[in-house]
C-alpha positions, 0 to 999 in steps of 0.5 A: 500499500501507498504511506501518502494515499493514507486517511486514519479518519476512517479508522475506527478504534474499537472495544469489540465486535458490533455495529451498535457500540455505545459512543465510549466504547467506539473512537475513530481518529481524528488525524495520524502521520506515518513515515513507513515507505510503501510496503506491506506494514504501515506504521501510524503515529497518533494525534495526541488529541486521538492518544488522550481520547483512547485513554478516557474510554473503555477502550484498548485497555489491553488486547482483549478490548481493541479491535479497529474498522475502516473504510474503503477510504482509510488506504489505497495501494501503488495503483490506487486501488482503496483498501477492503473495508472492515464493518464495525460487526467484523472489526479486527482485533490487534495482533500485538499489544502494547500497555502505557509505561509513560508516566504523566507529567504537571505541564502548567497549573493554575490558581483562582484564590478568588473562586477557590479553584485549584486548575491542573494540565497533565501531558496526558489522560490522568484518572481524575479518582486517584487525586490525592490533594494531599500530596500536592503543595503550595510555595513560595519559590521554587527550592524552598530550601534555598529561601530563608523564610520561604512559607509552604502549604500542603493541601488537605482536602479538595473535590475535582470535578468528577465528570473531568475527564483527559488532561485538565483537572478543575479542583475546589478546594476546601475552605479551610484550605482556602482561607489558611492559603489566604490567611498566608500572605507571603504565599499564593498572593500573586504569581510570583510567591505561588509554587507547586510540588507535587509527590508522585503519590499525588495522581495516576494516569489511565494504566496505573502509572505515577506522575512525575514527581515535583518536589519543593526544591524545583517546584512549577510557577504558577501560569495563571493568578487570580487574586482574591477580590471578594470583600468578606460579609458576616455570617453569622454572630453571637453575643454574651451578656453575661460575660460582655463578648460579642463573636463575629464569622465572617465569610474568608 
């Protein structure tokens, strides 16, 4: 076949042989490229978009759920004859399979102190259910051991958006964590004093690979920082006439 006539957008990866698969059990490739010469074997490099999309779905987790179908427009031979189509109900199972062993990395992160949202952007699809927020620390400098008086805070609680899939995870920080962050005026107030360090136990990808650690001696600077611009308000109060005390409780 001719590699120049390859069009991956007419190739589908699916969980099993069927014409009535749920939408999350089949995926049509959006692109791809090859450097293979004319011949019987065409090695195709998937796009990062397709690779992440496959990892989000219950597809291609092992050789047992990795099938391929294609239309006649997927590729042609050197005489411009189209390939024989493979229908979804006759999808071909993979002859070999290599599991994902590449650990994810934190590419960037954003913080809104105003809304209490922490945004984590990874190099590949991660499993939101494995997030351990107490393995993530915010610090005032990149190398905490190199600066005397540098401050840090390890998050204790936070709720990730359960529907998040893919490379971007949004975490709603707990009220306690957010208030502590606001109390530490030398930390997390601007982009210049907002750095993040994480342990390998912070999160895993869909194949169970732990994230690459960012030690507190090489923490990552925030990409986008939104400061707290919400004015506090009185939430409740109590009055003790016997002791002569007035207790005021504010929203932050």
